[in-house]
C-alpha positions as CSV (number, residue, x, y, z in Angstrom):
1,M,16.1,38.9,-13.9
2,P,15.7,36.1,-16.4
3,K,12.1,35.1,-17.5
4,F,10.9,31.7,-16.4
5,D,10.3,29.7,-19.1
6,I,8.3,26.5,-18.9
7,K,9.6,25.2,-21.8
8,N,13.0,24.8,-20.3
9,I,12.0,22.4,-17.9
10,K,13.3,19.0,-18.6
11,L,11.7,15.8,-17.2
12,R,13.9,12.7,-17.1
13,K,12.6,9.2,-15.7
14,V,14.5,8.2,-12.5
15,T,15.2,4.6,-11.2
16,V,14.9,3.4,-7.6
17,D,18.6,2.7,-7.9
18,E,19.4,6.5,-8.6
19,L,17.7,7.7,-5.4
20,S,19.6,7.9,-2.3
21,D,18.5,6.4,1.1
22,K,17.1,9.6,2.1
23,M,15.4,10.6,-0.7
24,L,13.7,7.1,-1.0
25,L,12.5,7.6,2.4
26,V,11.3,11.4,1.9
27,N,9.5,10.4,-1.4
28,L,8.0,7.6,0.9
29,Y,6.6,9.7,3.4
30,A,5.8,12.6,1.3
31,T,3.5,10.4,-0.8
32,Q,1.8,8.8,1.9
33,A,1.2,12.3,3.7
34,L,-0.2,13.2,0.1
35,T,-2.6,10.3,0.1
36,F,-3.9,10.8,3.6
37,I,-4.4,14.7,2.8
38,I,-6.3,13.4,-0.2
39,G,-8.2,10.9,1.5
40,L,-9.6,13.2,4.3
41,A,-10.2,16.0,2.0
42,W,-12.3,13.3,0.0
43,A,-14.1,12.0,2.8
44,F,-14.9,15.3,4.3
45,L,-16.5,16.4,0.5
46,Q,-18.5,13.4,0.6
47,G,-19.7,14.6,4.0
48,Q,-18.2,11.6,6.2
49,N,-17.4,12.1,9.7
50,I,-13.8,10.9,9.7
51,L,-13.9,10.4,13.5
52,E,-16.7,8.2,12.8
53,T,-15.1,6.5,9.7
54,F,-11.8,5.7,12.5
55,R,-14.2,4.6,15.4
56,F,-13.4,0.9,17.1
57,Q,-16.4,-1.1,16.8
58,S,-16.0,-4.8,18.1
59,L,-12.4,-5.5,18.6
60,S,-12.2,-9.3,18.6
61,S,-14.4,-9.6,15.2
62,F,-12.2,-7.2,12.8
63,V,-8.7,-8.4,14.2
64,Y,-9.8,-12.3,13.4
65,W,-11.2,-11.1,10.2
66,G,-8.1,-8.7,9.5
67,A,-5.6,-11.1,10.7
68,G,-7.0,-13.9,9.1
69,L,-7.3,-12.4,5.5
70,A,-3.7,-11.1,6.2
71,A,-2.7,-14.9,6.7
72,L,-4.3,-16.1,3.4
73,V,-2.7,-13.1,1.1
74,V,0.8,-13.8,2.9
75,A,0.7,-17.6,2.4
76,F,-0.7,-17.3,-1.1
77,D,2.0,-14.9,-1.6
78,I,4.8,-17.2,-0.7
79,G,3.2,-20.1,-2.1
80,I,2.9,-18.3,-5.4
81,S,6.4,-17.3,-5.3
82,R,7.7,-20.9,-5.6
83,W,6.3,-21.1,-9.1
84,I,6.8,-18.1,-10.9
85,P,10.3,-16.4,-12.1
86,D,11.5,-13.6,-10.1
87,E,11.2,-11.4,-13.2
88,A,7.5,-12.1,-13.3
89,K,7.2,-10.8,-9.8
90,D,9.5,-7.9,-10.4
91,D,8.8,-4.5,-9.0
92,G,11.7,-2.6,-9.9
93,G,13.5,-3.2,-6.8
94,V,11.5,-0.6,-4.8
95,N,10.3,-3.0,-2.0
96,E,13.9,-4.4,-1.9
97,R,15.1,-0.5,-1.6
98,I,12.7,0.3,1.0
99,F,13.3,-2.9,3.3
100,R,16.2,-4.3,3.0
101,N,18.7,-2.2,5.1
102,R,15.8,-1.0,7.7
103,P,15.5,-2.0,11.4
104,L,12.5,-3.9,12.4
105,W,10.9,-0.6,14.3
106,H,11.2,1.4,10.9
107,I,9.8,-1.5,8.9
108,A,6.8,-1.8,11.3
109,L,6.5,2.4,11.1
110,I,6.5,2.4,7.2
111,C,4.0,0.0,7.4
112,A,1.7,1.5,9.8
113,V,1.6,4.8,7.9
114,V,1.4,3.1,4.3
115,S,-1.8,1.0,5.8
116,V,-3.2,3.9,7.4
117,C,-3.0,6.5,4.5
118,E,-3.5,4.1,1.8
119,E,-6.7,2.5,3.4
120,L,-8.3,6.0,4.3
121,L,-8.0,7.1,0.6
122,F,-9.0,3.8,-0.9
123,R,-11.4,2.0,1.6
124,G,-12.6,5.2,3.7
125,A,-13.1,7.8,0.6
126,I,-12.9,6.1,-3.0
127,Q,-14.6,2.7,-2.2
128,H,-17.5,4.9,-0.3
129,A,-18.0,6.8,-3.7
130,I,-17.4,3.9,-6.0
131,G,-17.5,0.7,-4.6
132,P,-14.9,-2.0,-4.0
133,Y,-14.6,-3.2,-7.8
134,W,-13.5,0.0,-9.5
135,T,-11.7,1.2,-6.5
136,S,-9.6,-2.0,-6.6
137,I,-8.8,-1.1,-10.4
138,I,-7.5,2.3,-9.2
139,F,-5.4,0.7,-6.4
140,A,-4.0,-1.5,-8.9
141,A,-3.2,1.1,-11.1
142,I,-1.4,3.3,-8.8
143,H,0.7,0.4,-7.9
144,V,2.3,1.0,-11.3
145,R,5.8,-0.6,-10.4
146,Y,3.6,-3.8,-10.7
147,L,2.0,-3.2,-14.1
148,R,4.5,-4.6,-16.2
149,H,3.7,-7.8,-15.2
150,W,0.2,-9.6,-15.1
151,I,0.8,-11.8,-12.0
152,P,1.5,-9.2,-9.6
153,T,-0.8,-6.4,-11.0
154,G,-3.6,-9.3,-10.6
155,M,-2.8,-10.1,-6.9
156,V,-2.7,-6.3,-5.9
157,F,-6.2,-6.3,-7.5
158,A,-7.4,-9.3,-5.9
159,I,-5.8,-8.1,-2.3
160,S,-7.7,-4.7,-3.0
161,Y,-10.8,-6.5,-3.8
162,G,-10.6,-8.5,-0.3
163,L,-9.7,-5.6,1.5
164,G,-12.8,-4.0,0.0
165,W,-14.8,-6.6,1.1
166,L,-13.7,-7.0,4.5
167,M,-14.4,-3.3,5.3
168,S,-18.1,-3.8,3.9
169,Y,-18.5,-7.0,5.7
170,T,-16.8,-6.1,9.2
171,G,-18.2,-2.4,9.1
172,T,-14.9,-0.9,10.1
173,I,-11.9,0.4,8.5
174,W,-9.6,-1.0,10.9
175,A,-10.1,-4.5,9.3
176,P,-8.6,-3.3,6.2
177,I,-5.8,-1.3,8.0
178,L,-4.7,-4.5,10.0
179,T,-4.8,-6.5,7.2
180,H,-2.8,-4.1,5.0
181,F,-0.2,-3.6,7.7
182,L,0.4,-7.5,8.6
183,V,0.9,-8.1,4.9
184,D,3.5,-5.4,4.4
185,L,5.1,-6.1,7.6
186,T,5.3,-9.9,6.7
187,M,6.6,-9.1,3.6
188,G,9.0,-6.2,4.5
189,I,10.6,-8.8,7.2
190,I,10.9,-11.3,4.8
191,I,13.0,-9.1,2.7
192,R,14.9,-7.8,5.3
193,Y,16.0,-11.1,6.7
194,R,16.3,-12.9,3.6
195,R,19.1,-10.3,2.5
196,E,20.7,-10.8,5.7
197,E,21.0,-14.5,5.1
198,E,22.2,-14.2,1.9
């Protein structure tokens, strides 16, 4: 039996265009599952009660705040995209590949999964430990596809900080989850139907 040698492992950078649609989805859902598991473990190690974290509070209050912040983010994103060149907001084609050929129900599912998993980790666990500012720096850093350009990196940081403030203000994780879902869903639908028109 040949001996395993770690030196023989070769890593190479793979672009989003080299991934099949199936592998892109597997990667997306696997990373979200990992994000959720890390968020659960981190919250558990902090002594948090996950059921309490996801408990609904005043329904109307968090819905208004969450939807309001989402509308502000989408309006700002659409507004700023009119004045900055496409290459300044390039994410390497990831969002385009994820959303452009998906049916509406699948776009909504992806956005729901991403918003719950990422908000559990970032607002539910990391923010609980280090606060919204440092959480937002980490949140911006993990969105590596934006780091090549300062405008999207700054926007991701600002959105994350807004989500952190929203959770602190409303006292429920459902407000940032709702905002995250609505922003991603709106942008996913725009990508999907803009490409269909072209």
